[in-house]
Every structure is written in structure tokens, then in C-alpha cells.
Residue frames as qw, qx, qy, qz and C-alpha x, y, z in Angstrom:
[[0.799, 0.295, -0.177, 0.494, 19.26, 79.14, 39.08],
 [0.491, -0.759, -0.056, 0.424, 21.74, 80.73, 41.42],
 [0.262, 0.936, -0.222, -0.082, 24.07, 83.44, 40.26],
 [0.913, -0.016, 0.119, 0.389, 27.33, 82.07, 38.80],
 [0.015, -0.934, 0.290, 0.210, 30.63, 83.93, 38.70],
 [0.915, 0.184, 0.115, 0.340, 33.63, 83.06, 36.53],
 [0.122, -0.910, 0.311, 0.246, 37.15, 84.50, 36.64],
 [0.868, 0.458, -0.122, 0.149, 40.05, 83.85, 34.26],
 [0.795, -0.317, -0.050, 0.514, 42.93, 84.99, 36.44],
 [0.331, 0.708, 0.040, 0.623, 43.54, 88.48, 35.09],
 [0.387, -0.080, -0.461, 0.795, 45.40, 90.58, 37.64],
 [0.199, -0.217, -0.045, -0.955, 42.68, 93.21, 37.23],
 [0.620, -0.396, -0.578, -0.354, 39.87, 90.82, 38.22],
 [0.649, -0.386, -0.527, 0.390, 41.37, 90.45, 41.67],
 [0.335, -0.097, -0.212, 0.913, 42.79, 93.95, 42.22],
 [0.246, -0.184, -0.178, -0.935, 39.68, 95.80, 41.00],
 [0.314, 0.115, 0.792, -0.510, 37.18, 93.20, 42.20],
 [0.673, 0.333, -0.065, -0.658, 35.10, 91.90, 39.29],
 [0.726, 0.034, 0.686, 0.038, 34.31, 88.67, 37.47],
 [0.091, -0.169, 0.688, 0.700, 35.07, 87.89, 33.84],
 [0.377, -0.254, -0.641, -0.619, 31.50, 86.61, 33.50],
 [0.309, 0.053, 0.656, -0.687, 28.34, 86.63, 35.58],
 [0.298, -0.249, -0.785, -0.483, 25.36, 84.44, 34.80],
 [0.286, 0.119, 0.550, -0.776, 22.07, 85.39, 36.39],
 [0.699, 0.403, 0.437, -0.397, 19.28, 83.13, 35.19],
 [0.773, 0.475, 0.359, 0.218, 19.34, 83.06, 31.40],
 [0.245, 0.957, -0.111, 0.112, 21.45, 86.24, 31.15],
 [0.816, -0.193, 0.038, 0.543, 25.24, 86.19, 30.90],
 [0.098, 0.991, -0.090, 0.012, 27.33, 89.35, 31.14],
 [0.848, 0.013, 0.005, 0.530, 30.96, 89.11, 30.06],
 [0.272, -0.838, 0.033, 0.473, 33.21, 91.95, 31.19],
 [0.414, 0.853, -0.291, -0.128, 35.35, 93.88, 28.78],
 [0.890, -0.188, 0.356, 0.215, 37.89, 91.31, 27.59],
 [0.170, 0.839, -0.414, -0.309, 41.20, 92.00, 25.89],
 [0.823, 0.442, -0.350, -0.064, 43.67, 89.99, 23.85],
 [0.197, -0.610, 0.730, -0.236, 45.82, 88.83, 26.76],
 [0.747, 0.018, -0.660, -0.072, 46.51, 85.11, 26.81],
 [0.573, -0.681, 0.195, -0.413, 45.69, 84.48, 30.47],
 [0.976, -0.133, -0.058, 0.163, 47.79, 81.30, 30.57],
 [0.719, 0.140, -0.051, 0.678, 50.97, 83.23, 29.75],
 [0.150, -0.859, -0.227, 0.434, 49.86, 86.83, 30.48],
 [0.327, -0.192, 0.450, 0.808, 51.28, 87.81, 27.09],
 [0.442, 0.744, 0.354, -0.354, 49.65, 89.97, 24.45],
 [0.620, 0.297, 0.437, 0.580, 50.42, 90.24, 20.74],
 [0.053, -0.486, 0.027, 0.872, 51.04, 93.59, 19.07],
 [0.066, -0.090, -0.727, -0.677, 48.81, 92.53, 16.13],
 [0.482, 0.004, 0.160, -0.861, 45.16, 93.68, 16.10],
 [0.768, 0.045, -0.464, -0.439, 43.79, 90.53, 14.44],
 [0.538, 0.057, -0.786, 0.298, 45.67, 88.26, 16.87],
 [0.071, -0.032, 0.560, -0.825, 44.47, 90.29, 19.87],
 [0.617, 0.003, -0.079, -0.783, 40.90, 90.20, 18.57],
 [0.750, 0.031, -0.632, -0.192, 41.00, 86.42, 18.15],
 [0.369, 0.033, -0.766, 0.526, 42.48, 85.93, 21.63],
 [0.296, -0.042, 0.341, -0.891, 39.83, 88.21, 23.15],
 [0.745, 0.011, -0.268, -0.611, 37.13, 86.15, 21.44],
 [0.642, 0.055, -0.755, 0.126, 38.76, 82.93, 22.69],
 [0.093, 0.052, -0.649, 0.753, 38.74, 84.38, 26.21],
 [0.526, -0.003, 0.097, -0.845, 35.07, 85.32, 25.84],
 [0.756, 0.049, -0.552, -0.349, 34.22, 81.87, 24.50],
 [0.444, 0.054, -0.797, 0.407, 35.94, 80.29, 27.52],
 [0.158, -0.011, 0.483, -0.861, 33.99, 82.53, 29.90],
 [0.665, 0.023, -0.170, -0.727, 30.67, 81.80, 28.19],
 [0.705, 0.061, -0.699, -0.102, 31.34, 78.05, 28.22],
 [0.238, 0.106, -0.759, 0.597, 32.25, 78.14, 31.92],
 [0.316, 0.137, 0.492, -0.799, 28.76, 79.39, 32.78],
 [0.441, 0.325, 0.833, -0.072, 26.86, 77.18, 30.34],
 [0.439, 0.789, 0.129, -0.410, 26.51, 79.55, 27.40],
 [0.682, 0.103, 0.476, 0.546, 28.01, 79.77, 23.93],
 [0.112, -0.202, 0.285, 0.930, 28.75, 82.30, 21.20],
 [0.105, -0.394, -0.753, -0.516, 25.40, 81.40, 19.65],
 [0.288, -0.706, -0.611, 0.214, 23.75, 82.96, 22.73],
 [0.292, -0.256, -0.047, 0.920, 25.42, 86.38, 22.28],
 [0.179, 0.803, 0.569, 0.019, 22.79, 89.10, 21.84],
 [0.065, 0.996, -0.021, 0.063, 24.93, 92.23, 22.16],
 [0.791, -0.050, -0.014, 0.609, 28.61, 93.08, 21.69],
 [0.023, -0.997, 0.036, 0.070, 30.53, 96.25, 22.44],
 [0.795, 0.222, -0.030, 0.564, 33.96, 96.97, 20.96],
 [0.220, -0.955, 0.068, 0.186, 36.36, 99.50, 22.43],
 [0.797, 0.260, 0.082, 0.538, 39.47, 100.48, 20.48],
 [0.333, -0.705, -0.019, 0.626, 42.02, 103.21, 21.14],
 [0.049, -0.411, 0.498, 0.762, 42.73, 103.63, 17.41],
 [0.693, 0.457, 0.323, -0.454, 39.76, 103.55, 15.02],
 [0.445, 0.653, -0.506, -0.347, 42.14, 103.09, 12.07],
 [0.004, 0.321, -0.947, 0.030, 43.03, 99.59, 13.33],
 [0.631, 0.094, 0.542, -0.547, 39.46, 98.37, 13.83],
 [0.753, 0.450, -0.238, -0.417, 39.11, 97.17, 10.24],
 [0.291, 0.454, -0.841, 0.049, 41.96, 94.71, 10.89],
 [0.293, -0.061, 0.843, -0.446, 39.64, 92.89, 13.31],
 [0.653, 0.213, -0.050, -0.725, 36.67, 92.57, 10.93],
 [0.650, 0.222, -0.683, -0.246, 37.53, 89.16, 9.45],
 [0.209, 0.073, -0.878, 0.425, 38.20, 87.66, 12.88],
 [0.364, 0.121, 0.472, -0.794, 34.98, 89.09, 14.29],
 [0.694, 0.220, -0.291, -0.621, 33.03, 87.76, 11.33],
 [0.485, 0.172, -0.857, 0.014, 34.49, 84.31, 11.93],
 [0.073, -0.070, -0.812, 0.574, 33.31, 84.34, 15.55],
 [0.241, 0.416, 0.536, -0.694, 30.01, 86.23, 15.20],
 [0.174, 0.160, -0.531, -0.814, 29.07, 86.31, 11.51],
 [0.342, -0.286, -0.837, -0.318, 26.31, 83.73, 11.94],
 [0.245, -0.479, -0.680, 0.498, 25.19, 85.11, 15.31],
 [0.107, 0.525, 0.299, 0.789, 24.87, 88.75, 14.18],
 [0.325, -0.607, -0.565, 0.455, 24.38, 90.35, 17.62],
 [0.037, 0.979, 0.137, 0.146, 23.55, 94.01, 18.09],
 [0.745, -0.044, -0.077, 0.661, 26.86, 95.90, 18.19],
 [0.043, -0.999, -0.011, -0.022, 28.44, 99.19, 19.23],
 [0.763, 0.141, -0.114, 0.621, 32.01, 100.43, 18.79],
 [0.247, -0.964, -0.029, 0.095, 33.68, 103.13, 20.89],
 [0.592, 0.496, -0.298, 0.561, 37.02, 104.81, 20.42],
 [0.544, -0.813, 0.066, -0.196, 38.51, 105.07, 23.90],
 [0.167, 0.630, -0.705, 0.279, 41.83, 104.89, 25.66],
 [0.888, -0.226, -0.391, -0.088, 42.31, 101.45, 27.22],
 [0.674, -0.732, 0.102, 0.019, 43.97, 100.66, 30.56],
 [0.668, -0.374, 0.461, 0.448, 47.19, 99.25, 29.10],
 [0.279, 0.713, -0.293, -0.572, 48.73, 100.85, 25.99],
 [0.106, -0.229, 0.915, 0.314, 49.48, 97.38, 24.57],
 [0.389, 0.430, 0.785, -0.219, 45.74, 96.68, 24.36],
 [0.012, 0.064, -0.505, -0.860, 44.37, 97.32, 20.86],
 [0.515, -0.286, -0.486, -0.645, 40.81, 96.11, 21.48],
 [0.179, 0.005, 0.805, -0.565, 38.49, 95.33, 24.37],
 [0.440, -0.180, -0.647, -0.597, 35.26, 93.39, 23.78],
 [0.315, 0.007, 0.682, -0.660, 32.23, 93.05, 26.05],
 [0.359, -0.150, -0.748, -0.538, 29.28, 90.76, 25.37],
 [0.532, -0.026, 0.506, -0.678, 25.84, 90.08, 26.75],
 [0.289, 0.025, -0.893, -0.345, 24.26, 86.71, 26.08],
 [0.681, -0.096, 0.293, -0.665, 20.90, 85.14, 26.76],
 [0.150, -0.158, 0.974, 0.069, 20.97, 81.37, 27.05],
 [0.531, 0.057, -0.397, -0.746, 18.33, 79.88, 24.80],
 [0.462, -0.054, -0.883, -0.057, 17.77, 76.59, 26.63],
 [0.578, -0.632, -0.413, -0.311, 15.29, 77.82, 29.23],
 [0.294, -0.807, 0.336, -0.386, 17.96, 78.81, 31.73],
 [0.951, -0.274, 0.134, 0.055, 19.30, 75.32, 32.33],
 [0.223, -0.751, 0.556, 0.278, 23.06, 75.02, 32.50],
 [0.805, 0.474, -0.319, -0.159, 24.54, 73.38, 29.42],
 [0.842, -0.396, 0.334, 0.151, 26.81, 70.41, 29.99]]
């Protein structure tokens, strides 16, 4: 399988020079993804809403390269305010509760002060490396 790149149109993808997702064989690497709605370039000020939008963005990226949430093996969460992280728990459980990937959470300043969470995932496609239709 050739290497696949996927971009969602974030201004940072172009200006910094990266892809939202890269698939190399069975492995898929999704860049740190925030709660921006890339269709409108708007972001909510609510942690749960941002978390859900970030997971929607990740799901879109995974699907674009033939993977799914069920393939996620590792997730990393970055939040600027640890006190808000609990507000994302229910949303994260909805998306990943049955998948149960390995996880790490960092408290770190994010690029834009409106961002309340950034999520990065690594997936391994379970279907022998063939692209899902």
C-alpha cells in the first residue's frame, strides 16, 4: 500500500506543513486535532462540545484513509486546564468506551487560547492493510 495523506483544511495544515492523517500500511497516525468545525472554522467555548467535534474530526480523518474508531490503539489528550478534563469524560467514553485504547493526558498550553482540548490518535487497521470501502 502506498502512503496516504489526508487534510481537513485547517489553516495550520497548510501554513505549518502537515497532514491531518497519514496512513502507512496498516498504521494510521492522526495529528493533534481540536474542536474546530472545519466547515465553518468556528469553535465552541464548551469542553464537551469541543471534545465531540474533535472526535468527529478524527473520525472523518480515519474514514478518509480506510480506518475507523475501532482501529484506534492509542490516544493522547492535551488540555490547558486539567480541571476541565472531566467534562470530556462522557463524550470520550461514547466514542472510545468499547475500543479502550491506551491513553495519556498532558496539561499543556495549546496554540489558540480558545482550544480546550487537543486529541491525537494512532490506529492500526485490522483488515490486513487493505483499504476499507
